[in-house]
LOTIRO-434794 format. One record per residue (C-alpha): residue number from 1; residue in three letters; x, y, z; chain. Coordinates in nm, 2 decimals. Example, Ala and Ser with C-alpha at 12.3 -4.5 7.8 and 13.67 -1.06 7.14 Angstrom:
<nodes>
<k=1; r=Ala; east=1.23; north=-0.45; up=0.78; c=A>
<k=2; r=Ser; east=1.37; north=-0.11; up=0.71; c=A>
</nodes>
This chain:
<nodes>
<k=1; r=Met; east=5.33; north=-2.10; up=6.88; c=A>
<k=2; r=Asp; east=5.24; north=-2.46; up=6.82; c=A>
<k=3; r=Asn; east=5.22; north=-2.34; up=6.41; c=A>
<k=4; r=Leu; east=5.52; north=-2.18; up=6.40; c=A>
<k=5; r=Asn; east=5.77; north=-2.46; up=6.47; c=A>
<k=6; r=Leu; east=5.98; north=-2.22; up=6.58; c=A>
<k=7; r=Asp; east=6.15; north=-2.48; up=6.79; c=A>
<k=8; r=Gln; east=6.24; north=-2.75; up=6.58; c=A>
<k=9; r=His; east=6.54; north=-2.63; up=6.41; c=A>
<k=10; r=Ile; east=6.84; north=-2.87; up=6.41; c=A>
<k=11; r=Ser; east=7.04; north=-2.57; up=6.52; c=A>
<k=12; r=Arg; east=6.97; north=-2.47; up=6.87; c=A>
<k=13; r=Gln; east=7.17; north=-2.16; up=6.82; c=A>
<k=14; r=Phe; east=6.94; north=-2.06; up=6.54; c=A>
<k=15; r=Asn; east=6.64; north=-2.12; up=6.82; c=A>
<k=16; r=Glu; east=6.82; north=-1.90; up=7.08; c=A>
<k=17; r=Asp; east=6.88; north=-1.60; up=6.80; c=A>
<k=18; r=Leu; east=6.50; north=-1.63; up=6.71; c=A>
<k=19; r=Glu; east=6.40; north=-1.60; up=7.06; c=A>
<k=20; r=Glu; east=6.64; north=-1.32; up=7.16; c=A>
<k=21; r=Ile; east=6.51; north=-1.08; up=6.87; c=A>
<k=22; r=Arg; east=6.15; north=-1.15; up=7.01; c=A>
<k=23; r=Ser; east=6.22; north=-1.09; up=7.36; c=A>
<k=24; r=Ser; east=6.43; north=-0.76; up=7.28; c=A>
<k=25; r=Met; east=6.19; north=-0.64; up=7.08; c=A>
<k=26; r=Leu; east=5.90; north=-0.68; up=7.35; c=A>
<k=27; r=Glu; east=6.18; north=-0.55; up=7.61; c=A>
<k=28; r=Met; east=6.18; north=-0.22; up=7.36; c=A>
<k=29; r=Gly; east=5.79; north=-0.24; up=7.40; c=A>
<k=30; r=Gly; east=5.77; north=-0.22; up=7.75; c=A>
<k=31; r=Leu; east=5.98; north=0.07; up=7.75; c=A>
<k=32; r=Val; east=5.81; north=0.25; up=7.48; c=A>
<k=33; r=Glu; east=5.46; north=0.17; up=7.69; c=A>
<k=34; r=Lys; east=5.57; north=0.35; up=7.96; c=A>
<k=35; r=Gln; east=5.75; north=0.62; up=7.75; c=A>
<k=36; r=Val; east=5.34; north=0.67; up=7.64; c=A>
<k=37; r=Ala; east=5.21; north=0.66; up=8.03; c=A>
<k=38; r=Asp; east=5.47; north=0.93; up=8.14; c=A>
<k=39; r=Ala; east=5.42; north=1.16; up=7.85; c=A>
<k=40; r=Ile; east=5.06; north=1.16; up=7.90; c=A>
<k=41; r=Arg; east=5.10; north=1.19; up=8.28; c=A>
<k=42; r=Ala; east=5.36; north=1.47; up=8.26; c=A>
<k=43; r=Leu; east=5.07; north=1.64; up=8.03; c=A>
<k=44; r=Glu; east=4.83; north=1.59; up=8.29; c=A>
<k=45; r=Asp; east=5.00; north=1.72; up=8.59; c=A>
<k=46; r=Ala; east=5.21; north=2.00; up=8.42; c=A>
<k=47; r=Asp; east=5.50; north=1.80; up=8.53; c=A>
<k=48; r=Ser; east=5.81; north=1.91; up=8.30; c=A>
<k=49; r=Thr; east=6.05; north=1.74; up=8.50; c=A>
<k=50; r=Leu; east=5.87; north=1.38; up=8.41; c=A>
<k=51; r=Ala; east=5.83; north=1.55; up=8.03; c=A>
<k=52; r=Asp; east=6.22; north=1.58; up=8.03; c=A>
<k=53; r=Lys; east=6.28; north=1.22; up=8.13; c=A>
<k=54; r=Val; east=6.05; north=1.09; up=7.85; c=A>
<k=55; r=Ile; east=6.24; north=1.30; up=7.60; c=A>
<k=56; r=Glu; east=6.55; north=1.16; up=7.74; c=A>
<k=57; r=Val; east=6.46; north=0.83; up=7.69; c=A>
<k=58; r=Glu; east=6.38; north=0.86; up=7.31; c=A>
<k=59; r=Ser; east=6.75; north=0.81; up=7.23; c=A>
<k=60; r=Arg; east=6.77; north=0.49; up=7.41; c=A>
<k=61; r=Ile; east=6.48; north=0.37; up=7.24; c=A>
<k=62; r=Asp; east=6.63; north=0.46; up=6.92; c=A>
<k=63; r=Ala; east=6.93; north=0.28; up=6.98; c=A>
<k=64; r=Met; east=6.78; north=-0.05; up=7.09; c=A>
<k=65; r=Glu; east=6.56; north=-0.05; up=6.75; c=A>
<k=66; r=Met; east=6.90; north=-0.01; up=6.54; c=A>
<k=67; r=Asp; east=7.07; north=-0.31; up=6.74; c=A>
<k=68; r=Ile; east=6.79; north=-0.53; up=6.72; c=A>
<k=69; r=Asp; east=6.69; north=-0.45; up=6.37; c=A>
<k=70; r=Asp; east=7.09; north=-0.52; up=6.26; c=A>
<k=71; r=Thr; east=7.06; north=-0.81; up=6.44; c=A>
<k=72; r=Cys; east=6.73; north=-0.90; up=6.19; c=A>
<k=73; r=Thr; east=6.99; north=-0.80; up=5.88; c=A>
<k=74; r=Thr; east=7.24; north=-1.06; up=6.02; c=A>
<k=75; r=Leu; east=7.03; north=-1.35; up=6.10; c=A>
<k=76; r=Ile; east=6.86; north=-1.30; up=5.74; c=A>
<k=77; r=Ala; east=7.22; north=-1.32; up=5.60; c=A>
<k=78; r=Arg; east=7.38; north=-1.56; up=5.79; c=A>
<k=79; r=Arg; east=7.07; north=-1.81; up=5.82; c=A>
<k=80; r=Gln; east=6.87; north=-1.75; up=5.53; c=A>
<k=81; r=Pro; east=6.57; north=-1.87; up=5.69; c=A>
<k=82; r=Ala; east=6.26; north=-1.97; up=5.53; c=A>
<k=83; r=Ala; east=5.87; north=-2.01; up=5.59; c=A>
<k=84; r=Ser; east=5.77; north=-1.90; up=5.94; c=A>
<k=85; r=Asp; east=6.11; north=-1.83; up=6.03; c=A>
<k=86; r=Leu; east=6.18; north=-1.56; up=5.79; c=A>
<k=87; r=Arg; east=5.82; north=-1.39; up=5.88; c=A>
<k=88; r=Met; east=5.92; north=-1.39; up=6.21; c=A>
<k=89; r=Val; east=6.25; north=-1.18; up=6.16; c=A>
<k=90; r=Leu; east=6.03; north=-0.95; up=5.93; c=A>
<k=91; r=Ala; east=5.76; north=-0.91; up=6.17; c=A>
<k=92; r=Val; east=5.97; north=-0.82; up=6.43; c=A>
<k=93; r=Ser; east=6.18; north=-0.57; up=6.24; c=A>
<k=94; r=Lys; east=5.84; north=-0.43; up=6.12; c=A>
<k=95; r=Thr; east=5.72; north=-0.39; up=6.45; c=A>
<k=96; r=Leu; east=6.04; north=-0.24; up=6.58; c=A>
<k=97; r=Arg; east=5.96; north=0.05; up=6.32; c=A>
<k=98; r=Asp; east=5.61; north=0.14; up=6.48; c=A>
<k=99; r=Leu; east=5.77; north=0.12; up=6.80; c=A>
<k=100; r=Glu; east=5.98; north=0.33; up=6.77; c=A>
<k=101; r=Arg; east=5.76; north=0.56; up=6.58; c=A>
<k=102; r=Ile; east=5.52; north=0.52; up=6.91; c=A>
<k=103; r=Gly; east=5.81; north=0.66; up=7.10; c=A>
<k=104; r=Asp; east=5.82; north=0.96; up=6.85; c=A>
<k=105; r=Glu; east=5.46; north=1.06; up=6.95; c=A>
<k=106; r=Ala; east=5.53; north=1.00; up=7.29; c=A>
<k=107; r=Asn; east=5.82; north=1.28; up=7.24; c=A>
<k=108; r=Lys; east=5.57; north=1.51; up=7.10; c=A>
<k=109; r=Ile; east=5.34; north=1.49; up=7.37; c=A>
<k=110; r=Ala; east=5.64; north=1.54; up=7.63; c=A>
<k=111; r=Lys; east=5.71; north=1.88; up=7.43; c=A>
<k=112; r=Met; east=5.35; north=1.97; up=7.44; c=A>
<k=113; r=Ala; east=5.33; north=1.86; up=7.80; c=A>
<k=114; r=Ile; east=5.65; north=2.15; up=7.85; c=A>
<k=115; r=Leu; east=5.51; north=2.41; up=7.66; c=A>
<k=116; r=Leu; east=5.17; north=2.39; up=7.88; c=A>
<k=117; r=Ser; east=5.34; north=2.40; up=8.18; c=A>
<k=118; r=Glu; east=5.54; north=2.71; up=8.07; c=A>
<k=119; r=His; east=5.25; north=2.90; up=7.95; c=A>
<k=120; r=Gly; east=4.94; north=2.77; up=8.09; c=A>
<k=121; r=Ser; east=4.71; north=2.49; up=8.09; c=A>
<k=122; r=Ala; east=4.46; north=2.47; up=7.82; c=A>
<k=123; r=Pro; east=4.12; north=2.52; up=7.90; c=A>
<k=124; r=Arg; east=3.96; north=2.24; up=7.75; c=A>
<k=125; r=Gly; east=4.06; north=1.88; up=7.60; c=A>
<k=126; r=Tyr; east=4.23; north=1.71; up=7.93; c=A>
<k=127; r=Thr; east=3.94; north=1.47; up=7.93; c=A>
<k=128; r=Glu; east=3.94; north=1.36; up=7.59; c=A>
<k=129; r=Val; east=4.35; north=1.35; up=7.62; c=A>
<k=130; r=Arg; east=4.30; north=1.11; up=7.93; c=A>
<k=131; r=His; east=4.01; north=0.92; up=7.76; c=A>
<k=132; r=Ile; east=4.16; north=0.81; up=7.39; c=A>
<k=133; r=Gly; east=4.53; north=0.79; up=7.59; c=A>
<k=134; r=Asn; east=4.41; north=0.48; up=7.79; c=A>
<k=135; r=Cys; east=4.25; north=0.36; up=7.49; c=A>
<k=136; r=Val; east=4.57; north=0.37; up=7.27; c=A>
<k=137; r=Arg; east=4.76; north=0.24; up=7.58; c=A>
<k=138; r=Lys; east=4.55; north=-0.07; up=7.62; c=A>
<k=139; r=Met; east=4.60; north=-0.15; up=7.27; c=A>
<k=140; r=Leu; east=4.96; north=-0.11; up=7.26; c=A>
<k=141; r=Asn; east=4.98; north=-0.35; up=7.59; c=A>
<k=142; r=Asp; east=4.73; north=-0.60; up=7.40; c=A>
<k=143; r=Ala; east=4.92; north=-0.57; up=7.08; c=A>
<k=144; r=Leu; east=5.25; north=-0.63; up=7.27; c=A>
<k=145; r=Asp; east=5.08; north=-0.95; up=7.46; c=A>
<k=146; r=Ala; east=4.94; north=-1.07; up=7.15; c=A>
<k=147; r=Phe; east=5.29; north=-1.10; up=7.01; c=A>
<k=148; r=Ser; east=5.41; north=-1.25; up=7.31; c=A>
<k=149; r=Arg; east=5.18; north=-1.57; up=7.28; c=A>
<k=150; r=Phe; east=5.15; north=-1.57; up=6.88; c=A>
<k=151; r=Asp; east=4.80; north=-1.48; up=6.95; c=A>
<k=152; r=Ala; east=4.67; north=-1.39; up=6.59; c=A>
<k=153; r=Glu; east=4.29; north=-1.39; up=6.75; c=A>
<k=154; r=Ser; east=4.38; north=-1.14; up=7.00; c=A>
<k=155; r=Ala; east=4.55; north=-0.94; up=6.77; c=A>
<k=156; r=Ile; east=4.23; north=-0.90; up=6.52; c=A>
<k=157; r=Ala; east=4.04; north=-0.81; up=6.82; c=A>
<k=158; r=Thr; east=4.26; north=-0.53; up=6.91; c=A>
<k=159; r=Met; east=4.28; north=-0.42; up=6.57; c=A>
<k=160; r=Lys; east=3.92; north=-0.37; up=6.58; c=A>
<k=161; r=Asp; east=3.96; north=-0.10; up=6.89; c=A>
<k=162; r=Asp; east=4.12; north=0.14; up=6.66; c=A>
<k=163; r=Arg; east=3.79; north=0.22; up=6.48; c=A>
<k=164; r=Gln; east=3.65; north=0.36; up=6.83; c=A>
<k=165; r=Val; east=4.01; north=0.56; up=6.88; c=A>
<k=166; r=Asp; east=3.93; north=0.72; up=6.55; c=A>
<k=167; r=Met; east=3.59; north=0.80; up=6.63; c=A>
<k=168; r=Asp; east=3.68; north=0.93; up=6.95; c=A>
<k=169; r=Tyr; east=3.94; north=1.12; up=6.83; c=A>
<k=170; r=Lys; east=3.72; north=1.30; up=6.55; c=A>
<k=171; r=Ser; east=3.46; north=1.39; up=6.79; c=A>
<k=172; r=Ala; east=3.75; north=1.54; up=7.04; c=A>
<k=173; r=Leu; east=3.88; north=1.75; up=6.73; c=A>
<k=174; r=Arg; east=3.57; north=1.89; up=6.64; c=A>
<k=175; r=Glu; east=3.47; north=1.99; up=7.01; c=A>
<k=176; r=Met; east=3.81; north=2.15; up=7.06; c=A>
<k=177; r=Ile; east=3.79; north=2.38; up=6.69; c=A>
<k=178; r=Thr; east=3.45; north=2.49; up=6.81; c=A>
<k=179; r=Tyr; east=3.58; north=2.57; up=7.15; c=A>
<k=180; r=Met; east=3.86; north=2.79; up=6.96; c=A>
<k=181; r=Met; east=3.64; north=2.94; up=6.77; c=A>
<k=182; r=Glu; east=3.38; north=3.06; up=7.05; c=A>
<k=183; r=Asp; east=3.71; north=3.19; up=7.26; c=A>
<k=184; r=Pro; east=3.98; north=3.26; up=6.99; c=A>
<k=185; r=Arg; east=4.23; north=3.36; up=7.30; c=A>
<k=186; r=Ser; east=4.25; north=2.98; up=7.38; c=A>
<k=187; r=Ile; east=4.38; north=2.91; up=7.01; c=A>
<k=188; r=Ser; east=4.74; north=2.87; up=7.15; c=A>
<k=189; r=Arg; east=4.68; north=2.67; up=7.40; c=A>
<k=190; r=Ser; east=4.47; north=2.45; up=7.30; c=A>
<k=191; r=Met; east=4.64; north=2.36; up=6.94; c=A>
<k=192; r=Asn; east=4.91; north=2.22; up=7.20; c=A>
<k=193; r=Ile; east=4.62; north=1.97; up=7.31; c=A>
<k=194; r=Leu; east=4.52; north=1.91; up=6.92; c=A>
<k=195; r=Trp; east=4.87; north=1.77; up=6.86; c=A>
<k=196; r=Thr; east=4.89; north=1.57; up=7.13; c=A>
<k=197; r=Leu; east=4.55; north=1.43; up=7.04; c=A>
<k=198; r=Arg; east=4.66; north=1.37; up=6.73; c=A>
<k=199; r=Ser; east=4.98; north=1.22; up=6.83; c=A>
<k=200; r=Leu; east=4.78; north=0.98; up=7.04; c=A>
<k=201; r=Glu; east=4.55; north=0.87; up=6.73; c=A>
<k=202; r=Arg; east=4.88; north=0.78; up=6.55; c=A>
<k=203; r=Ile; east=4.99; north=0.56; up=6.81; c=A>
<k=204; r=Gly; east=4.69; north=0.40; up=6.81; c=A>
<k=205; r=Asp; east=4.73; north=0.29; up=6.42; c=A>
<k=206; r=His; east=5.10; north=0.21; up=6.50; c=A>
<k=207; r=Ala; east=4.96; north=-0.02; up=6.74; c=A>
<k=208; r=Lys; east=4.72; north=-0.14; up=6.48; c=A>
<k=209; r=Asn; east=4.98; north=-0.21; up=6.27; c=A>
<k=210; r=Ile; east=5.16; north=-0.43; up=6.51; c=A>
<k=211; r=Cys; east=4.86; north=-0.63; up=6.51; c=A>
<k=212; r=Glu; east=4.87; north=-0.68; up=6.14; c=A>
<k=213; r=His; east=5.22; north=-0.77; up=6.17; c=A>
<k=214; r=Ile; east=5.13; north=-1.05; up=6.41; c=A>
<k=215; r=Val; east=4.88; north=-1.18; up=6.21; c=A>
<k=216; r=Tyr; east=5.14; north=-1.23; up=5.91; c=A>
<k=217; r=Leu; east=5.38; north=-1.43; up=6.16; c=A>
<k=218; r=Val; east=5.10; north=-1.67; up=6.25; c=A>
<k=219; r=Gln; east=4.87; north=-1.72; up=5.96; c=A>
<k=220; r=Gly; east=5.10; north=-1.58; up=5.68; c=A>
<k=221; r=Arg; east=4.82; north=-1.37; up=5.58; c=A>
<k=222; r=Asp; east=4.89; north=-0.98; up=5.49; c=A>
<k=223; r=Ile; east=4.53; north=-0.80; up=5.60; c=A>
<k=224; r=Arg; east=4.67; north=-0.45; up=5.60; c=A>
<k=225; r=His; east=4.39; north=-0.22; up=5.42; c=A>
<k=226; r=Arg; east=4.12; north=-0.53; up=5.46; c=A>
<k=227; r=Asp; east=3.89; north=-0.61; up=5.71; c=A>
<k=228; r=Pro; east=4.05; north=-0.86; up=5.93; c=A>
<k=229; r=Gly; east=3.73; north=-1.04; up=5.97; c=A>
</nodes>
């Protein structure tokens, strides 16, 4: 945070505006974290009531994204920020989009949970869902924590976790496809698990994106499509 000099403005109101968008974004992040955790639990427990609650939260997350992003746009128009101030506003705005998309993936998982609760649990895949789910939840938590502390090093370390998530996802995908080929009767229910695994893998991707935004914010480096080192 010292490198950003976010508390060195002549206008105290500008300081407060920057802190407001950051804290609001982190609040939204906490809500999205809970949405992901509840969606996974709803699927594991065949809890359609909890799944319905996850789906209901999506509209609140969408509204938060729009409100905070509008504030970011207003800040740019009124303050015409430069250097680290502009990077802060842009990093928050980009992170909002990734958080909203994570919420969309949680919503998809909740819908899969409802289908499985209505039509019977899938015979395979829950262990993989639990494992990958725990991994991406940790990635998201670590990414938001790194943002709260302006910690680029932690962000880079968290980004690297996505490689393992991708490997675990591909392994789980192969196992599920093999099982469905062996028992075609399982295809319909197993597809819901496959879509859930895909959503979890996408959550990991978005958590990685958030880490890239943090590095850009703190260090001014665009590390998309590059080895972060």
